[in-house]
N, C-alpha and C positions, 0 to 999 in steps of 0.2 A: 432402462438407461443405467449405465455403469455409474456407480457412486464416485463423484469427483472429490476425493478427500485425501489428505496426507498428514503424516506426523513426522517432523524432522527434529533431531537433536543436534546441538552444536556445543561442543565443550572445548574451551581454551583455558589458558591460565588467567584470563581476564573475565570471562563470562561462561556460565553454564545455562543454556537456553533450550527450551522445548516449545515448539509451535505445532499446534494442530489446527487444520483448516478444512472446512467443508464448503466448497464453492456453491453448492446447491442448498444452502442452509436457510435460516429464517432471521439471521441477525443476532443470534445469541453470542454473548461475549463473556469471557472470564480471563482476568489478568492478574498477575502477581509479579510485578517488575521492580517495585520500589520507586517508580517514577510516575507519580500521579498524573502530571500533565500529559505525558506520553500516552498513558492509559486512556485518558479522556479523548485523545485524538484517535487512538486505535479503535475505540468504541464507535467513532463516526464511520470508520471503514466498515465495520461489521454491520451497523445499523443501516447505512445507506447503500452498502454493497450487497445486502442480504446474504452475507457469508457468515458462517459460524467460526469464531476465533477463540482459541484457548492458548494463552501465551504465558509462560513462566520464565523468569530470568533472575539468576543469582549472579550479579555483576559487581565490579569494583566501584560502586557508586560512592564509596568513601573518598575516592580520588576525584572523580567527576562522573557525569552521565555519558560521556562520549562513547566508550567501548560498548556499553549496554545498548544505547540507541542504535549505533551502527550495526551491531551484531544481530539485534532483533530485526532490522531491515533485511539483512542478509538471510537470516533463517526463514523469515516470512516469504521472501522471494523464492527460496529453495522449495518451500512447501507448496506455494502456488504453482510453481513450475512442474512439480511432481503431480499435483492434483489435476492440472489442466490436461495432462496426457498428450495425445497426438494432435489435438486441436481440431479434429474433424467436426464440422457442423457448427462451430462457434461463429459469432459475428466478427470476431477478431478486433475490430475497432470500437472504441467507446469514447464518448466525450460528454462533458457536463459543465454548465455554468451554475454556480451557486452563490447567492447573496447572503449576507448576514449584516443587517443594518447598513452601515456605510461601505462595507467591504464587499468586493465581488472578485471571484476567482474562476478561472477556466482551466480544466484539466483534460488532456487528450491522451489516450493510450492506444498502443498497437502491439498486439501479441505477435510481433514480427520475428522473434528469434534473434533479434539484433539489439543488444543492450545500448541504450542511448538516453541520456537525461538532459533536457533543457529546462532549467528551473529559474524563473525570474520573479522573485518576491522581494520587493524593496521594504524590508521590515522597518517599521517605525520605531521599534525599540529592540535592544539587544537581548533582553530577557523578558519572560512572562513568569512572574513570581521568581523562583530560583532557576527556572529552566532557560538554558542558552538556546535561543531560536535558531542559531546557525547549525545546530545538530540535526535539524530536519533535512538539510541537504545531505548529510551523511546517511540518514535513514533511507532517503529515496535513492541515493546512489547504490547503497547495499541492496535494496529491493530490485532495482532495475537490472543490475549486473547478474543477479541470481534467478530472477523470474524471466530474464531474457526478453525484456519488453522495451519498446521506445515510449518515452513518457515526456510530455510537454506540460509544464506547470507555469501558469501566469497569474499572478495577482494583479488584476486590472486596476483596482483602487482599494483604498482602505486607510484609515487613520489609527485604528486600534489593532495592535499586534496580535492579540488573542483572536479577534475577528478575522484578521488576515489568515492566520494559520488554520482556524476552524473551517473557513470556506474552502481552503485547499484540501483538507482531509475529507470533507463532505463531498466535494466535487470528485476527488479521487475515488471514493467509494462508489459514487454514481457511475463514473466512467468505467470502472472495473466491472460493475454489474452488467452494463450494456455489452462490453466486449466479450465477456465469458458466457453470455446467454446463448442458448442453442437457437439457431436460425432454421426453422422448418424447411425453408426453401434450399438451404445448403445440404440438408440431409447428412450423408456420410462423407461429404467432400471437404478437402482441405481448402480454406479460403485464400488461395494463392495460385497464380498461374504457374509457379515453379513446382507445385505439387507437394511442397513441404514447407514447414515453418520451423 
């Protein structure tokens, strides 16, 4: 089996980012972004997606976290897109429901080659600690546009904003894991009647 891994660097006047991803990993994670709550959520992707992630970001967080969060999403999307390769033999679709106490979220992903995000999370608070929860929309927009996936995110219920967000990221990791898994019945086939994704 060809190793499905990639390293991508993105340098702008606002952020300098390096993302390494191994889609066939064990959930190892290493982060240095200066944004602890984001790192906590990225760790959920690694752990529940069984992907290895190494992400460093030197960003203008003295202004706010916006550029760093968005650009990490972009760079992670680029790395996943490179690592997935031609998509032969993958399941393509993934979905997961994840609860955390009172909160419940559903995430559905399609490695369609067509970027699209539907995100419906009625956050009960605007911040968790000092983190602006609206930035997660920017993260997922960046990811979707550069991983070239269709992604539906729905928080079905929740009273605690931390729980809402954590169920989203855990469900995202689980859905990602399902979608990128090799399907032995697909063998070397592209999972599309078009013959390409």
